[in-house]
N, C-alpha and C positions, 0 to 999 in steps of 0.2 A: 503494500498500500505505499501512496504517498498523497503528501498535503499540496495542494496548487493553490496558490492565494495571492491575493490583492498586494501581499509582502514578497514580491517572486524573486526572483535569480535575475542577475545578470549574467549577460556572458561576454566575451569578445566577438567583433566582426572584424569584418577586414575594411579598411577604410582607407584615403590617399594618405602617401607620408607625408608626419607633418601634420594632418589636422587632428581635432580633438572633439570625436565624435559624440553628442551625451547620450544616455538612454534616461529613460523613465524610471522611477523611483518611489512606488505606493508607500503611504507609511498608514493605509486604512487596515483593517481586519478581517475580510472576510475570504472565505476560502471555501473548498470540496474538496473529498477526498477518493482518489481512483486505489483502486483494489482488483488486482490482476492475478491470472494464473496466463504462464506461458509455455508454449512446446515450442524449445530451442532446434529441436530436428526438426518440425514439421514447421513453426509458425504459426500454429495457431493459437488461438487468443482467445480470454473470456473477461472481462471485467464488472466491475458495478462501479457507478456514480453516486456518491453519498454526501451528510453532509457533515457525519459524523463514523466514526471509525471504530467499534468495538466486539464481543463476540456474536452478536446477534450478527451483524453483518457478514463476519467470518464462517459463520453457518448457513444463510444464506448463499456466501461465493461457493463453500465445499458440498452445499447440497446440490447449487447447478452443477457444479464440476461433474458431481456423480453420477448426473443423469446423462449429460453428456459423454461420460466414458462408458458408460453403459453398463452390463451386469459381465460381457466378457471380455471385458480388458479391466486391467489396473491402473493406476496412477498412483506417483508416487511425486509426493509434492513437498520440495525444499522449502523448509519455513525456518525464520529469522526466530528470536527470543521476544519478542514483544509478547506484553502481560495476557493479550485475549488470543494470543495463539496458545497459550499455555493455562487458560480456564476452565475448571473444572465442569463447565457448562458448554465446553466446546464441544459437538456432536458430529463426530468424525467417519462420513460414511465407509462401509464395510469395502468398498473397492478404492480406497484412498489409503495413502498411507504418510504419515508426516515424515519427512527428514529433516530433525533439529539440525542449524549451521550452530559453527560453532562461536562462544562471543564476538562481536566486533570482527565478522568477516565479511561484509556485504558484498565484495567481488565474487565470493560464490556464489550468489542468487542473483540469475541471472535477470529478473524483472529489474533488478537496479538501475540495468543497462538501458532499459526501457523507458526508466524513469529521465536520466540523463540523455537521451535523446529526444523524449518530449521536451522537457527544460529547454536543453540548448538551438532545439527546431522551431519550436513552436512557442513556445510558454516564457519565454524570456524575453524581457527588456520591452514588455508592454504594459498595459494597465487596463484595468478590469472595472467596469460599472459595478457590479454586484455579483451575489453568486451563481445568478442564473448564468450571469456573463463568462463565468468560470468554470462551469459546468458544460457549456456550448462549444468555449476554446478546447477543454480535456477531449469533448467528446469527436470537434474538429481534426486535433491533432491521432487521436486513436485511428480513425477515417485514412490517414495519411501513412499508417504502419501496415501495411498487405504482408502476407506470409514472407516475402523472399526478405522484406527490409527486418524483421521482427528477425528470421534466422543469421541474418547477418549481425544486426547489435547485440544477439545472445549468444554469438560462438564462440565457445570456450574448447580448449583441447582436453580434457576434462570431460565432459558429457561428447559419448559415441553410441552407435551400436555397434556388438560383438556377435559374430555370428557364429 
């Protein structure tokens, strides 16, 4: 999950040598969350855009993933140590296994690369009017990421198929 908001991210841009480009930096406090799962091998992805992130949102995400995976397959979900990922009320479907990451290792979580791509390509250096505008911007940035983009962004040496 990632929080996208009015106190957004500044990123570098190309500019003529010697120039000093300016970028907007908001000080308002509106935001939205995106929670997603990606398959780095196929580029498949699904997610939820919400105003909050908690165990109920994670249960909904897991239930949606479970129905998409189906009864004949099993998914392994790389999972960080957020409190709502370890909650006693988290409902993990039988066709999903959670693989917890070691502490302080976001580089092992492929979806973190998706958030970085979204911020640098679509969500940085801009202002948002309100939460609805933020949600539209998140949705638009997700629509720009096709399966090939997701596979490219999420590619790592440690994930692969063995035959």
